[in-house]
C-alpha positions as MATLAB code, in Angstrom:
seq = 'MFAAIFAIVGGVHGPALAQSDFESRFGIDFNHQATPALTVNVFVGYRGNDSANIAEVHFPSLGYKVAPWIELWGGLYSLYSDERGGGRLLELRPFAGVKLMAPWFQPVRLSNYTRFEYRHRDPIGRDGVEAIPRIRSLFAVDFPLSAHAFKPETFYTQLGVEIFHRFDKGGFFERIEPRGRIGYIVNDWLKVEFTYRVVFSRNDSAGVLARGTDIAQFGLSIDF';
ca = [
     -12.781   17.055   59.621;
     -10.316   14.148   59.483;
      -8.725   15.260   62.780;
     -12.094   15.158   64.527;
     -12.812   11.671   63.227;
      -9.405   10.425   64.358;
     -10.144   11.726   67.845;
     -13.496    9.922   67.932;
     -12.088    6.535   67.011;
      -9.137    6.626   69.344;
      -6.355    8.636   67.752;
      -3.500    7.892   65.379;
       0.055    7.415   66.600;
       2.479    9.603   64.671;
       5.067    6.831   63.963;
       2.341    4.626   62.504;
       1.692    7.143   59.751;
       4.976    6.208   58.059;
       4.227    2.487   57.867;
       1.978    1.004   55.195;
       1.458   -1.914   52.870;
       0.212   -1.562   49.319;
      -2.710   -3.105   47.486;
      -3.583   -2.694   43.816;
      -7.115   -3.140   42.520;
      -8.849   -3.229   39.171;
     -12.586   -3.416   38.677;
     -15.412   -3.001   36.181;
     -18.872   -1.789   37.182;
     -21.785   -2.744   34.943;
     -24.908   -0.661   35.539;
     -28.321   -1.211   33.988;
     -31.316    1.089   34.486;
     -34.037   -1.576   34.500;
     -36.772    0.974   35.280;
     -36.673    4.706   36.104;
     -36.393    3.719   39.780;
     -34.530    0.382   39.688;
     -30.794   -0.012   38.975;
     -29.077   -3.384   38.562;
     -25.333   -3.412   39.240;
     -22.712   -6.110   38.687;
     -19.080   -5.614   39.678;
     -16.116   -7.840   38.864;
     -12.669   -7.055   40.157;
      -9.207   -8.112   41.242;
      -7.145   -7.233   44.309;
      -3.456   -7.982   44.742;
      -1.302   -7.464   47.834;
       1.595   -9.105   49.688;
      -0.731  -11.676   51.284;
      -3.070  -12.831   48.516;
      -4.579  -12.510   45.068;
      -8.311  -11.851   45.433;
     -11.157  -12.200   42.931;
     -14.190  -10.065   43.765;
     -17.768  -10.206   42.430;
     -20.788   -8.137   43.483;
     -23.879   -9.939   42.214;
     -26.656   -9.233   42.515;
     -26.632   -5.613   43.636;
     -29.883   -3.682   43.355;
     -30.667   -0.016   43.926;
     -34.125    1.517   44.214;
     -34.657    5.297   43.984;
     -37.300    6.314   46.509;
     -36.874   10.032   45.785;
     -34.331   12.172   43.890;
     -32.257   12.365   47.080;
     -32.540    8.826   48.478;
     -31.717    5.345   47.161;
     -32.010    1.950   48.846;
     -29.344   -0.667   48.034;
     -28.888   -4.353   48.777;
     -27.042   -7.371   47.437;
     -24.158   -9.773   47.917;
     -20.394   -9.317   47.713;
     -18.261  -12.430   47.141;
     -14.474  -12.537   47.510;
     -12.209  -15.514   46.831;
      -8.628  -15.244   48.098;
      -5.697  -17.329   46.865;
      -3.259  -16.749   49.702;
       0.455  -16.676   48.970;
       1.083  -19.070   51.850;
      -0.986  -21.721   50.095;
      -4.378  -21.287   51.760;
      -7.711  -20.244   50.277;
     -10.438  -18.078   51.735;
     -14.042  -17.501   50.674;
     -15.817  -14.427   52.019;
     -19.533  -13.710   51.501;
     -20.943  -10.289   52.402;
     -24.706   -9.792   52.165;
     -25.453   -6.091   52.627;
     -28.254   -3.529   52.784;
     -27.992    0.225   52.937;
     -29.193    3.681   52.006;
     -27.574    6.393   49.892;
     -28.462   10.013   50.584;
     -27.687   12.789   48.131;
     -27.916   16.582   48.440;
     -29.147   17.992   45.099;
     -29.223   21.565   46.348;
     -25.559   22.428   45.780;
     -25.203   21.729   42.046;
     -22.842   21.275   40.334;
     -21.111   20.017   43.519;
     -22.542   16.665   44.631;
     -22.677   15.733   48.311;
     -23.551   12.189   49.349;
     -23.525    9.645   52.143;
     -23.731    5.891   51.582;
     -24.295    3.882   54.767;
     -24.739    0.127   54.695;
     -24.778   -2.857   57.026;
     -22.856   -5.918   55.906;
     -22.370   -9.360   57.420;
     -18.909  -10.741   56.643;
     -18.782  -14.540   56.638;
     -15.132  -15.581   56.197;
     -14.456  -19.278   55.559;
     -10.811  -20.467   55.346;
     -11.469  -23.386   53.010;
     -10.361  -26.707   54.471;
      -9.210  -25.122   57.740;
     -10.658  -24.079   61.072;
     -11.305  -20.460   61.933;
     -14.607  -19.411   60.346;
     -15.361  -15.781   61.228;
     -18.650  -13.878   61.345;
     -18.203  -10.088   61.437;
     -21.272   -7.827   61.445;
     -20.377   -4.217   60.745;
     -21.688   -0.932   59.433;
     -19.770    1.345   57.088;
     -20.527    4.926   56.124;
     -18.970    6.850   53.227;
     -19.146   10.652   53.174;
     -18.178   12.085   49.783;
     -18.173   15.260   47.745;
     -17.807   15.268   43.929;
     -16.518   18.318   42.054;
     -16.637   18.878   38.297;
     -13.362   20.027   36.744;
     -15.057   21.670   33.784;
     -17.709   24.305   33.161;
     -19.720   21.545   31.463;
     -20.254   19.692   34.736;
     -20.388   15.895   34.546;
     -20.780   15.851   30.765;
     -18.944   13.599   28.252;
     -15.276   14.409   27.670;
     -14.889   16.125   31.064;
     -12.983   15.339   34.261;
     -14.274   15.299   37.833;
     -12.839   14.546   41.258;
     -14.094   13.142   44.532;
     -12.900   13.566   48.119;
     -14.289   11.334   50.818;
     -13.830    9.387   54.011;
     -15.378    6.045   54.988;
     -15.804    4.919   58.611;
     -16.259    1.265   59.679;
     -17.833    0.078   62.946;
     -17.812   -3.580   64.028;
     -20.501   -5.017   66.304;
     -18.520   -8.041   67.488;
     -15.863   -7.926   70.243;
     -18.077   -5.576   72.217;
     -18.396   -3.107   69.329;
     -15.738   -0.616   68.202;
     -14.716    1.664   65.337;
     -12.515   -0.631   63.261;
     -11.081    1.506   60.496;
     -11.165    4.773   58.625;
     -10.363    5.301   54.940;
      -9.695    8.801   53.585;
      -9.791    8.738   49.779;
      -9.332   10.802   46.677;
     -10.551   10.063   43.151;
     -10.208   11.500   39.687;
     -12.499   10.416   36.895;
     -13.061   11.041   33.210;
     -16.442   10.744   31.482;
     -15.652    9.293   28.073;
     -19.210    9.307   26.757;
     -22.779    8.624   27.878;
     -22.014    5.014   28.844;
     -18.351    4.879   29.941;
     -16.392    6.427   32.813;
     -12.754    5.837   33.787;
     -11.718    6.343   37.415;
      -8.590    6.218   39.566;
      -9.028    6.092   43.345;
      -6.411    6.200   46.094;
      -7.257    5.238   49.694;
      -5.236    5.243   52.897;
      -6.426    2.718   55.482;
      -6.075    3.232   59.235;
      -7.302    0.278   61.301;
      -7.197   -1.558   64.610;
      -8.201   -5.052   65.786;
     -10.077   -4.234   68.994;
     -11.376   -1.375   71.094;
      -8.174   -1.227   73.166;
      -5.989   -0.545   70.155;
      -5.266    2.694   68.330;
      -5.557    3.386   64.642;
      -2.423    2.535   62.698;
      -1.762    2.992   59.015;
      -2.085   -0.438   57.450;
      -2.628   -0.345   53.693;
      -2.561    2.120   50.808;
      -4.980    1.101   48.060;
      -4.701    2.204   44.429;
      -7.688    1.267   42.269;
      -8.267    1.696   38.561;
     -11.839    1.196   37.443;
     -14.271    1.360   34.557;
     -17.969    2.095   34.896;
     -20.199    0.956   32.040;
     -23.885    1.872   31.683;
     -26.055   -0.178   29.362;
];
């Protein structure tokens, strides 16, 4: 599947596969079931790489369950970067999307989360404001690692790939992120997760995908 996607977006040069930067992330998801159909989510997190330290907040983020297999999501992502060269950057990302789930293959969970987001990037006190409209689509499959699928005190794993398409610069597939995740359900309200992503990206439609960043993320998910 990955090979087919690489072909669609322009191919990956072999030498580029050996080159990558590294980014570490930590985040906490707070989830509240306001009604049987409405979920309120708040995320706070940190990203660190060679270029910047980044504070990240998703608030508000709202999900509405239309049916057992479809959810509508919308909200605002905010990222504040303290760049190592001395600059600062504020990015606001309003978004709206839909999550589709396939409940027919239990205990395996198949899903797709596709959303449109508008990236407004403001280098504080400097010129160069950017507006980047794009759509991103995550295809994922979750597997339980226990006979007691997705119950407290059990592990699970996820394999997925997310594809990004920009609408500026004439429109082009910007990046692809294969990922793997392992999680542990501590109890009814707490999950612990570790996710590893490999980012392949390009800056315009004439370029080819090159490995840019490996991302390691440790996260907590809290339901209340």
